[in-house]
C-alpha positions as a printed NumPy array, in Angstrom:
array([[ -9.448,  38.855, -21.602],
       [ -9.085,  35.016, -20.19 ],
       [ -6.318,  33.5  , -21.855],
       [ -7.775,  30.747, -24.133],
       [ -4.665,  28.446, -24.847],
       [ -1.205,  27.938, -23.973],
       [  2.001,  28.142, -25.647],
       [  3.247,  24.756, -27.309],
       [  5.788,  22.719, -24.774],
       [  3.888,  24.401, -21.924],
       [  2.109,  22.6  , -19.288],
       [ -1.268,  21.215, -19.308],
       [ -4.079,  23.96 , -18.498],
       [ -6.556,  22.846, -15.782],
       [ -9.741,  24.71 , -17.243],
       [ -8.862,  24.349, -21.158],
       [ -8.888,  21.082, -23.499],
       [ -5.911,  20.521, -25.54 ],
       [ -7.653,  22.176, -28.278],
       [ -8.097,  25.373, -26.151],
       [-12.142,  24.617, -25.687],
       [-13.154,  25.253, -21.731],
       [-13.52 ,  22.343, -20.177],
       [-17.413,  21.558, -18.956],
       [-16.414,  21.93 , -15.306],
       [-15.046,  25.406, -15.862],
       [-17.818,  26.802, -18.107],
       [-19.758,  28.232, -15.787],
       [-17.   ,  29.847, -14.01 ],
       [-15.558,  31.329, -17.135],
       [-18.836,  32.923, -18.29 ],
       [-19.176,  34.326, -14.863],
       [-15.827,  35.679, -14.92 ],
       [-16.198,  37.269, -18.241],
       [-19.449,  38.858, -17.482],
       [-18.161,  40.569, -14.135],
       [-15.226,  42.316, -16.118],
       [-11.863,  43.822, -14.851],
       [-13.519,  46.57 , -12.506],
       [-15.63 ,  44.34 , -10.854],
       [-12.91 ,  41.767, -10.09 ],
       [-10.436,  44.56 ,  -8.663],
       [-13.552,  45.851,  -6.206],
       [-13.806,  42.117,  -5.117],
       [-10.222,  41.646,  -4.501],
       [-10.095,  44.944,  -2.439],
       [-12.643,  43.718,  -0.3  ],
       [-11.042,  40.181,   0.088],
       [ -7.795,  42.207,   1.099],
       [ -9.724,  43.978,   3.815],
       [-11.226,  40.643,   5.021],
       [ -7.688,  39.021,   5.057],
       [ -6.517,  41.944,   7.047],
       [ -9.19 ,  42.343,   9.615],
       [ -8.701,  38.473,  10.17 ],
       [ -5.143,  38.349,  10.466],
       [ -4.46 ,  35.75 ,   7.762],
       [ -1.018,  35.86 ,   7.867],
       [  2.234,  34.046,   7.334],
       [  5.645,  34.946,   8.926],
       [  8.19 ,  35.689,   6.149],
       [ 11.19 ,  37.521,   8.19 ],
       [ 11.581,  37.851,  11.977],
       [  8.264,  39.676,  13.291],
       [  7.229,  40.556,   9.981],
       [  3.943,  38.971,   9.014],
       [  2.617,  39.375,   5.185],
       [ -1.201,  39.081,   4.433],
       [ -1.118,  35.658,   2.606],
       [ -1.409,  36.68 ,  -0.974],
       [ -4.434,  34.708,  -2.631],
       [ -5.941,  34.543,  -6.05 ],
       [ -9.469,  34.03 ,  -5.397],
       [-10.626,  32.295,  -8.623],
       [-11.333,  28.647,  -7.116],
       [ -9.705,  25.622,  -8.569],
       [-12.589,  23.124,  -9.222],
       [-11.863,  19.174,  -9.099],
       [-14.929,  16.849, -10.188],
       [-15.854,  14.326,  -7.561],
       [-14.766,  11.546, -10.136],
       [-11.043,  12.783, -10.139],
       [-11.061,  13.542,  -6.509],
       [-12.077,   9.961,  -5.271],
       [ -8.711,   8.219,  -6.7  ],
       [ -6.739,  11.4  ,  -5.077],
       [ -8.294,  10.701,  -1.502],
       [ -7.777,   6.996,  -1.852],
       [ -4.284,   7.045,  -2.822],
       [ -3.347,   9.879,  -0.151],
       [ -5.226,   7.461,   2.518],
       [ -3.389,   4.379,   1.285],
       [  0.084,   6.344,   1.631],
       [ -0.898,   7.164,   5.009],
       [ -1.568,   3.465,   6.088],
       [  1.85 ,   2.208,   4.716],
       [  3.877,   5.094,   6.086],
       [  2.438,   4.312,   9.617],
       [  2.871,   0.585,   9.223],
       [  6.898,   1.451,   8.038],
       [  7.232,   3.708,  10.838],
       [  6.08 ,   1.051,  13.453],
       [  8.455,  -1.657,  12.202],
       [ 11.487,   0.931,  11.987],
       [ 11.366,   1.679,  15.712],
       [  9.841,  -1.417,  17.23 ],
       [  9.939,  -4.135,  14.651],
       [ 12.201,  -4.934,  11.569],
       [ 11.898,  -2.738,   8.565],
       [ 13.561,  -4.402,   5.573],
       [ 12.357,  -1.707,   3.257],
       [ 14.518,   1.459,   3.359],
       [ 18.188,   0.703,   3.054],
       [ 19.935,   1.171,   6.456],
       [ 22.384,   3.576,   5.312],
       [ 19.619,   5.794,   4.249],
       [ 18.194,   5.672,   7.671],
       [ 21.201,   6.156,   9.421],
       [ 22.119,   9.392,   7.558],
       [ 18.482,  10.491,   7.949],
       [ 18.867,  13.687,  10.164],
       [ 15.696,  13.11 ,  11.765],
       [ 15.95 ,   9.51 ,  12.525],
       [ 15.821,   9.113,  16.331],
       [ 17.694,   5.778,  17.526],
       [ 16.716,   6.732,  20.955],
       [ 13.104,   5.824,  20.113],
       [ 14.093,   2.335,  19.361],
       [ 11.473,  -0.095,  20.887],
       [  8.794,   2.498,  21.365],
       [  5.284,   2.654,  19.925],
       [  3.144,   5.287,  20.546],
       [ -0.405,   5.481,  21.346],
       [ -2.63 ,   2.916,  19.432],
       [  0.756,   2.365,  17.383],
       [  0.007,   5.52 ,  15.069],
       [  2.775,   7.869,  14.431],
       [  1.035,  10.296,  11.874],
       [ -2.177,  11.373,  12.802],
       [ -2.265,  14.533,  10.65 ],
       [ -0.634,  14.053,   7.216],
       [  0.044,  16.565,   4.136],
       [  1.009,  15.564,   0.907],
       [  1.825,  17.367,  -1.983],
       [  0.778,  16.771,  -5.568],
       [  0.836,  17.848,  -9.069],
       [ -1.865,  17.504, -11.999],
       [ -0.052,  16.025, -14.769],
       [ -2.75 ,  15.88 , -17.158],
       [ -5.984,  13.833, -18.251],
       [ -7.13 ,  13.893, -14.284],
       [ -3.995,  12.144, -13.298],
       [ -1.813,  13.455, -10.327],
       [  1.692,  12.933,  -9.074],
       [  2.978,  13.09 ,  -5.755],
       [  6.119,  15.436,  -5.216],
       [  6.744,  14.53 ,  -1.472],
       [  5.248,  13.788,   1.839],
       [  4.801,  16.1  ,   4.905],
       [  4.739,  14.097,   8.138],
       [  6.533,  15.761,  10.922],
       [  4.334,  19.009,  11.293],
       [  2.361,  19.46 ,   8.273],
       [  0.729,  23.081,   7.854],
       [ -1.802,  24.722,   5.641],
       [ -4.978,  23.074,   6.587],
       [ -6.477,  26.358,   8.138],
       [ -5.194,  28.268,   4.826],
       [ -7.287,  25.918,   2.944],
       [-10.194,  26.399,   5.094],
       [ -9.87 ,  30.143,   5.172],
       [ -9.369,  30.554,   1.412],
       [-12.705,  28.713,   0.577],
       [-14.54 ,  30.714,   3.426],
       [-13.385,  34.094,   1.932],
       [-13.913,  32.882,  -1.499],
       [-17.567,  31.909,  -1.07 ],
       [-18.215,  35.567,   0.725],
       [-16.607,  37.616,  -2.003],
       [-17.691,  35.71 ,  -5.113],
       [-21.121,  34.232,  -4.091],
       [-22.006,  34.07 ,  -7.861],
       [-19.293,  31.382,  -8.252],
       [-20.133,  29.411,  -5.347],
       [-23.965,  29.269,  -6.314],
       [-22.756,  27.912,  -9.846],
       [-21.658,  24.724,  -8.301],
       [-22.651,  21.863,  -6.142],
       [-19.589,  21.854,  -3.75 ],
       [-18.96 ,  18.939,  -1.509],
       [-18.897,  20.434,   1.984],
       [-16.522,  19.404,   4.957],
       [-15.897,  20.14 ,   8.734],
       [-12.803,  19.045,   9.949],
       [-13.633,  19.958,  13.591],
       [-15.519,  16.661,  14.319],
       [-12.817,  14.481,  12.574],
       [ -9.934,  16.141,  14.661],
       [-11.8  ,  16.057,  17.735],
       [-12.424,  12.331,  17.136],
       [ -8.859,  11.621,  16.044],
       [ -7.706,  13.068,  19.833],
       [-10.318,  10.966,  21.569],
       [ -9.348,   7.911,  19.847],
       [ -5.74 ,   8.192,  20.853],
       [ -6.515,   8.684,  24.416],
       [ -7.745,   6.301,  27.265],
       [-10.135,   9.118,  28.718],
       [-13.247,   9.446,  27.075],
       [-12.929,  13.117,  27.308],
       [ -9.5  ,  13.972,  27.09 ],
       [ -7.908,  17.338,  27.771],
       [ -6.277,  18.398,  24.937],
       [ -3.848,  21.711,  23.859],
       [ -2.373,  23.196,  21.042],
       [  1.68 ,  23.784,  21.633],
       [  2.484,  26.666,  19.463],
       [  6.181,  28.208,  19.079],
       [  4.585,  31.591,  20.132],
       [  2.923,  34.609,  18.106],
       [  6.199,  34.939,  16.049],
       [  5.949,  31.635,  14.675],
       [  5.459,  31.475,  10.725],
       [  2.25 ,  29.692,  11.   ],
       [  0.769,  31.274,  13.975],
       [ -2.411,  32.339,  12.21 ],
       [ -2.889,  28.534,  11.47 ],
       [ -2.282,  27.574,  15.444],
       [ -4.928,  30.186,  16.507],
       [ -7.409,  29.586,  13.74 ],
       [ -7.475,  25.67 ,  14.945],
       [ -7.386,  26.425,  18.531],
       [-10.735,  28.633,  18.068],
       [-12.191,  25.952,  15.672],
       [-11.435,  22.938,  17.882],
       [-12.139,  24.895,  21.326],
       [ -9.017,  23.834,  22.789],
       [ -6.493,  25.949,  24.253],
       [ -3.325,  27.348,  22.517],
       [ -0.232,  27.46 ,  25.044],
       [  3.391,  27.938,  24.822],
       [  5.973,  26.047,  26.638],
       [  5.702,  28.496,  29.581],
       [  2.157,  27.596,  30.048],
       [  2.919,  23.687,  30.745],
       [  5.264,  21.883,  33.14 ],
       [  5.888,  18.392,  34.114],
       [  4.773,  17.155,  37.371],
       [  6.227,  15.114,  39.843],
       [  3.982,  12.127,  38.894],
       [  5.876,  12.413,  35.287],
       [  2.749,  13.999,  33.544],
       [  2.239,  17.242,  31.776],
       [  0.09 ,  19.966,  33.342],
       [ -1.063,  23.277,  32.308],
       [ -1.08 ,  26.205,  34.354],
       [ -4.635,  27.496,  35.44 ],
       [ -5.779,  30.341,  37.706],
       [ -8.412,  27.812,  39.076],
       [ -6.11 ,  25.101,  39.641],
       [ -3.595,  23.429,  37.455],
       [ -5.009,  20.998,  34.671],
       [ -3.459,  17.471,  33.437],
       [ -2.902,  17.318,  29.981],
       [ -3.882,  14.177,  27.928],
       [ -2.775,  15.469,  24.4  ],
       [ -0.942,  17.818,  23.109],
       [ -1.134,  18.755,  19.421],
       [  2.269,  19.872,  18.801],
       [  3.267,  22.412,  16.4  ],
       [  7.013,  22.396,  16.951],
       [  9.808,  19.976,  16.313],
       [ 12.262,  20.077,  19.244],
       [ 10.393,  19.488,  22.347],
       [ 12.881,  19.829,  24.989],
       [ 13.648,  23.781,  23.828],
       [  9.97 ,  24.634,  24.535],
       [  9.166,  22.099,  27.628],
       [ 12.244,  19.986,  29.421],
       [ 11.082,  16.707,  30.187],
       [  8.297,  16.335,  27.555],
       [ 10.301,  13.646,  25.422],
       [ 10.218,  11.663,  28.574],
       [  6.876,  12.067,  29.692],
       [  5.902,  11.13 ,  25.757],
       [  8.35 ,   8.039,  25.922],
       [  6.465,   7.015,  29.447],
       [  3.284,   6.991,  28.035],
       [  2.004,  10.005,  30.204],
       [  0.825,  12.384,  27.279],
       [  0.068,  11.634,  23.651],
       [  1.798,  13.737,  21.022],
       [ -0.107,  14.577,  17.547],
       [  1.948,  13.96 ,  15.399],
       [  3.994,  11.267,  17.426],
       [  8.036,  11.935,  17.771],
       [  9.751,   9.716,  14.899],
       [  7.672,  10.801,  11.877],
       [ 10.36 ,  12.914,  10.839],
       [ 12.209,   9.845,   9.503],
       [  9.557,   8.993,   6.751],
       [  9.844,  12.848,   6.   ],
       [ 13.239,  12.526,   4.598],
       [ 13.231,  13.214,   0.892],
       [ 15.145,  10.251,   0.2  ],
       [ 13.046,   7.87 ,   2.091],
       [ 10.081,   9.11 ,  -0.465],
       [ 11.917,   6.904,  -3.147],
       [ 10.62 ,   3.712,  -1.097],
       [  6.815,   4.59 ,  -0.45 ],
       [  5.626,   2.612,  -3.471],
       [  7.145,  -0.423,  -2.133],
       [  6.025,   0.296,   1.227],
       [  2.543,  -0.195,   0.09 ],
       [  3.181,  -3.209,  -1.604],
       [  4.61 ,  -4.599,   1.411],
       [  2.368,  -3.682,   4.16 ],
       [ -0.978,  -3.133,   2.399],
       [ -0.602,  -5.78 ,  -0.457],
       [ -1.761,  -3.26 ,  -2.973],
       [ -0.235,  -1.561,  -5.867],
       [  0.012,   2.227,  -5.254],
       [ -3.171,   4.207,  -6.473],
       [ -0.913,   7.809,  -6.881],
       [  2.031,   7.704,  -9.16 ],
       [  5.016,   9.622,  -7.616],
       [  7.743,  11.916,  -9.109],
       [ 10.435,   9.355, -10.431],
       [ 13.352,  10.056,  -7.881],
       [ 16.933,   8.732,  -7.752],
       [ 19.279,   8.014,  -5.042],
       [ 22.656,   9.501,  -5.893],
       [ 24.698,   7.14 ,  -3.667],
       [ 23.758,   4.364,  -6.553],
       [ 26.414,   4.878,  -9.123],
       [ 24.172,   4.391, -12.018],
       [ 21.773,   6.792, -10.618],
       [ 24.598,   9.324, -10.005],
       [ 25.668,   9.07 , -14.035],
       [ 22.405,   9.235, -15.068],
       [ 21.485,  12.461, -13.06 ],
       [ 25.124,  14.029, -14.015],
       [ 24.07 ,  13.437, -17.482],
       [ 20.885,  14.878, -17.197],
       [ 21.097,  17.567, -14.886],
       [ 19.976,  20.237, -17.091],
       [ 16.06 ,  18.912, -16.855],
       [ 16.203,  17.646, -13.374],
       [ 14.972,  18.717,  -9.936],
       [ 17.594,  18.331,  -7.073],
       [ 16.168,  18.73 ,  -3.518],
       [ 18.098,  18.827,  -0.159],
       [ 16.849,  15.567,   1.944],
       [ 15.99 ,  17.971,   5.156],
       [ 14.482,  20.807,   3.138],
       [ 11.036,  22.313,   3.612],
       [  9.007,  25.018,   2.608],
       [ 10.656,  25.405,  -0.737],
       [ 14.051,  25.923,   0.808],
       [ 16.56 ,  23.608,  -0.979],
       [ 14.568,  22.736,  -4.179],
       [ 16.86 ,  23.551,  -7.128],
       [ 14.759,  23.243, -10.539],
       [ 17.735,  22.853, -13.038],
       [ 16.212,  23.609, -16.304],
       [ 15.19 ,  26.928, -14.707],
       [ 19.013,  27.725, -13.82 ],
       [ 21.954,  28.643, -15.445],
       [ 25.043,  26.817, -16.497],
       [ 27.266,  27.896, -13.912],
       [ 24.721,  27.084, -11.282],
       [ 24.146,  23.633, -12.504],
       [ 27.978,  23.25 , -12.46 ],
       [ 28.275,  24.193,  -9.015],
       [ 25.231,  21.756,  -8.083],
       [ 26.932,  19.002, -10.036],
       [ 29.986,  19.244,  -7.556],
       [ 27.886,  19.396,  -4.803],
       [ 26.242,  16.27 ,  -5.566],
       [ 29.39 ,  14.539,  -6.298],
       [ 31.07 ,  15.596,  -3.105],
       [ 27.899,  14.776,  -0.788],
       [ 25.669,  12.496,  -2.876],
       [ 23.793,  11.408,   0.202],
       [ 22.689,  15.011,   1.021],
       [ 20.353,  15.228,  -2.227],
       [ 17.855,  13.316,  -3.938],
       [ 17.403,  14.229,  -7.662],
       [ 13.68 ,  13.747,  -9.335],
       [ 12.505,  14.349, -12.951],
       [ 11.119,  17.381, -13.826],
       [  7.599,  16.835, -14.446],
       [  5.283,  19.074, -16.808],
       [  2.461,  20.024, -14.303],
       [ -0.794,  22.197, -14.975],
       [ -1.24 ,  25.627, -14.855],
       [ -4.339,  27.522, -13.471],
       [ -5.936,  30.96 , -14.019],
       [ -5.143,  33.987, -11.806],
       [ -6.446,  37.492, -12.086],
       [ -4.002,  40.39 , -11.545],
       [ -5.621,  43.327, -10.273],
       [ -2.881,  45.685, -10.727],
       [ -3.393,  45.273, -14.645],
       [ -6.624,  43.996, -14.59 ],
       [ -5.759,  40.91 , -16.753],
       [ -5.674,  37.312, -16.536],
       [ -2.887,  34.93 , -16.275],
       [ -1.677,  31.569, -15.756],
       [  0.641,  30.043, -13.284],
       [  1.901,  26.775, -12.11 ],
       [ -0.072,  25.212,  -9.361],
       [  0.481,  22.398,  -7.058],
       [ -2.063,  20.691,  -4.597],
       [ -1.301,  19.778,  -0.849],
       [ -3.958,  17.442,   0.517],
       [ -4.571,  16.48 ,   4.142],
       [ -5.672,  13.448,   5.738],
       [ -5.999,  11.827,   9.375],
       [ -5.408,   8.291,  10.731],
       [ -7.239,   8.05 ,  13.967],
       [ -6.487,   5.359,  16.899],
       [ -8.808,   3.027,  15.315],
       [ -6.523,   2.849,  12.1  ],
       [ -9.06 ,   4.767,   9.974],
       [ -7.937,   7.108,   7.285],
       [ -9.725,  10.041,   5.779],
       [ -8.643,  12.803,   3.422],
       [-10.308,  16.079,   3.342],
       [-11.723,  16.972,  -0.048],
       [ -9.797,  19.469,  -2.015],
       [ -6.715,  20.862,  -0.34 ],
       [ -4.754,  24.044,  -0.446],
       [ -4.03 ,  24.935,  -4.196],
       [ -0.664,  26.835,  -4.021],
       [  0.165,  29.224,  -7.115],
       [  3.952,  29.748,  -8.298],
       [  5.035,  33.311,  -8.957],
       [  5.592,  34.335, -12.36 ],
       [  8.253,  32.557, -13.988],
       [  8.575,  29.954, -11.546],
       [  7.327,  26.385, -10.406],
       [  8.021,  26.556,  -6.64 ],
       [  4.933,  27.168,  -5.142],
       [  5.61 ,  27.636,  -1.51 ],
       [  4.01 ,  30.247,   0.803],
       [  7.479,  30.576,   2.401],
       [  8.896,  31.195,  -1.245],
       [  6.503,  34.306,  -1.903],
       [  3.828,  31.892,  -3.716],
       [ -0.02 ,  32.619,  -3.681],
       [ -2.998,  30.266,  -2.383],
       [ -6.082,  29.846,  -4.286],
       [ -9.366,  28.076,  -3.26 ],
       [ -9.785,  24.512,  -3.953],
       [-13.641,  22.982,  -4.535],
       [-14.584,  19.588,  -5.021],
       [-17.715,  19.384,  -7.047],
       [-20.527,  17.018,  -7.801]])
């Protein structure tokens, strides 16, 4: 039976009103699911599992151990009117962050305190006075949002270095529409195709009208290799490892080819440490002999403490008020903020500044007193290593448990992807990758064991 209400004090529901009535956007879906019943849904889930296995739709959790991406196939639907401010807010943040990075490396940035920048693990002072192609650092951007009720979304963090998940977003939608055609037919879904947008992005960054592009992977044993392979197939560009490339005597990057080696104009990199994969690539990039997507140096704004100043970046560089709210956050190096955090630790979230993939995230209300005490000592001893955020009461969505044949509600977030091309145009792709937390948890990342869910923006 589909749950018809949440317990008092729990998060808002994505598909129910405060009174427990099904929201209009979800009425067709709920009717169809109830009409199918558990036996039919179990069969659909089994069919989806076969497709996932045959497509190699996987994520690496442990060395050389891939797992099929666990997915709940009940779509999340976002009405177009609710999506539009999300899309504009994501594009706004992307433009402002790019302007900040340009000032940080080749201008005079006055937004983020210098001691924050200089303690950022991924700030590269050796790139000072360097600007990448078309002055754009962040070309492909991921942002993590949560729905906090009444169609309002709040930003939890920005993903700038090597944002992953767009292929998982696309694959979830693709399979869901095949195994649940009744649901797809019940909605007017806004369709989109990232291929032309990505290829236009790459071309806009190069002087060559038909640039030769490759995707640089960290090998078939990398955590997100499925995504690398999927994007290479979708975009029609080669997937290469470092050993497939070399730096020529002219300082340019070449790809080894049986028909003659080829000059590479642009590398869509899915690795962080360039010199490990291709010695000399950093110098070729700094000399302007190859374009990197995303550019090096973006990680300075990926820092979870720099996140605190993004609203001010928007006001300073764009002369606008932020469209999206973000989780209230605290700089623990500030005495008053540290005092507040220590006094309210039992209701806050602590994050390691350089953490990723759900690692280094500590939701204090979900932890016992002894763990909180250890974290309190840590932040007193190393206040610059952490950022604290208010624990937001974000939304839950419906999932189907094929083992029990029942429905449950779980916390969900939304990773939205956007691009900014060499003409300075930003574009957010409709929907995003909905990630679902495990039972009794609020951490949604795939690497932490969470599920994925297809996301539709509907007219």
